[in-house]
Structures are given as C-alpha cells and as structure tokens.
MARFI-678660 format. One record per residue (C-alpha): z, x, y; residue in three letters; residue number from 1. Coordinates in Angstrom, 2 decimals, padded with zeros to 5 digits. Layout:
N
        w        u        v  res    n
        Z        X        Y  ALA  NUM
...
//
This chain:
90
        w        u        v  res    n
   058.74  -041.93  -039.89  MET    1
   060.22  -038.58  -040.80  THR    2
   059.08  -035.42  -039.09  PHE    3
   059.98  -032.57  -041.47  PRO    4
   061.46  -029.21  -040.55  THR    5
   062.62  -030.15  -037.08  THR    6
   065.78  -028.63  -035.69  ALA    7
   067.43  -032.02  -036.16  VAL    8
   066.93  -031.74  -039.93  GLU    9
   067.69  -028.03  -040.04  LEU   10
   070.88  -028.42  -038.04  GLY   11
   069.94  -025.74  -035.52  MET   12
   070.54  -027.88  -032.42  ALA   13
   071.93  -031.33  -031.69  ASP   14
   068.59  -032.42  -030.32  LEU   15
   064.91  -031.66  -030.28  THR   16
   062.82  -032.11  -027.13  VAL   17
   059.20  -033.09  -027.73  TYR   18
   057.21  -032.09  -024.67  SER   19
   054.01  -030.64  -023.23  THR   20
   053.54  -027.64  -020.97  THR   21
   052.20  -029.72  -018.06  TRP   22
   054.84  -032.48  -018.05  CYS   23
   056.97  -032.42  -014.89  GLY   24
   059.55  -034.79  -016.37  PHE   25
   059.88  -032.43  -019.35  CYS   26
   060.40  -029.39  -017.13  ARG   27
   063.03  -031.21  -015.06  ARG   28
   064.99  -032.42  -018.10  LEU   29
   064.86  -029.02  -019.83  LYS   30
   066.14  -027.35  -016.64  LEU   31
   068.99  -029.86  -016.47  GLN   32
   069.83  -029.33  -020.15  LEU   33
   069.81  -025.56  -019.62  ASP   34
   072.07  -025.83  -016.57  GLN   35
   074.45  -028.11  -018.49  ALA   36
   074.57  -025.68  -021.42  GLY   37
   073.15  -028.22  -023.89  ILE   38
   071.27  -026.50  -026.70  ALA   39
   067.96  -027.95  -027.82  TYR   40
   064.86  -027.00  -029.68  ASP   41
   061.48  -027.71  -028.14  GLU   42
   058.24  -028.75  -029.81  ILE   43
   054.97  -028.91  -027.86  ASP   44
   053.15  -032.00  -029.13  ILE   45
   049.78  -030.60  -028.04  GLU   46
   050.17  -027.66  -030.42  ARG   47
   051.77  -029.57  -033.30  THR   48
   049.79  -032.62  -034.46  PRO   49
   052.61  -033.90  -036.70  ASP   50
   054.94  -033.82  -033.70  ALA   51
   052.45  -035.85  -031.67  ALA   52
   052.39  -038.45  -034.45  ARG   53
   056.20  -038.52  -034.50  PHE   54
   056.28  -039.12  -030.72  VAL   55
   053.71  -041.89  -031.12  GLU   56
   055.85  -043.53  -033.81  SER   57
   058.88  -043.45  -031.52  ALA   58
   056.97  -044.86  -028.53  ASN   59
   054.83  -047.73  -029.74  GLY   60
   051.77  -045.55  -030.33  GLY   61
   052.02  -043.67  -027.03  ASN   62
   052.42  -039.91  -026.62  GLN   63
   055.19  -040.28  -024.04  THR   64
   057.19  -037.15  -023.24  VAL   65
   059.85  -036.04  -023.03  PRO   66
   060.93  -037.71  -026.23  THR   67
   064.25  -036.51  -027.62  LEU   68
   065.24  -036.74  -031.29  ALA   69
   068.93  -036.53  -032.12  PHE   70
   070.71  -035.38  -035.26  ARG   71
   071.57  -039.01  -036.12  ASP   72
   067.85  -039.86  -036.26  GLY   73
   067.72  -041.80  -032.98  THR   74
   065.34  -041.07  -030.13  THR   75
   065.33  -041.44  -026.35  LEU   76
   062.24  -041.34  -024.16  THR   77
   062.39  -039.76  -020.72  ASN   78
   066.18  -040.02  -020.54  PRO   79
   068.38  -038.87  -017.70  SER   80
   070.83  -036.03  -018.27  LEU   81
   073.64  -038.62  -018.16  ALA   82
   071.97  -040.59  -020.97  GLU   83
   071.65  -037.43  -023.08  VAL   84
   075.28  -036.51  -022.51  ARG   85
   076.41  -040.03  -023.36  SER   86
   074.35  -040.06  -026.55  HIS   87
   075.66  -036.68  -027.66  LEU   88
   079.26  -037.77  -027.01  ALA   89
   078.90  -040.96  -029.11  ALA   90
//
C-alpha cells in the first residue's frame, strides 16, 4: 500500500515516524532519534486517517506505533535506536 505525500516520497527525511501523542514508546524513540541527530518527519495517525490505514497495512491490521517508514519503502515497528541506525546504514 502506498501512502502518498509522506516525507519518504518527498525526500525530506530518511524516515517517517508514525505515532500518537500518548504513546510512550513513540516519545522515547523520538527523543533518542533527536539525541542521535537523525532527522525524521512525524505523522500522528490519530489526526491523519490515511496514515492510520498505512500503519494497519504494515502491521497486520493493527495500529501499532511507533511504525517507521524508510526511503526504500520498508518499515519497522517499535524498533530500537540500534535497529534504526543499522537500517539507515544498509
């Protein structure tokens, strides 16, 4: 499934973080990304229905966050900072 006009497609950042405002795992990962100097764009799936559908398509129908979408079209769900770094280096 393609989610149009994301930062991944626009080339603005190497990854897009799909999250919610109340998600502790999202807050922790975004803080780690910020501290590591890794640029990302964020989309709140509760405010963007198409983003929620994209997250569901990446997670077997579940709205599991954080879900990260990378420039190469792959996704990771609730990854560690080490997993993100490894994926970006590949």
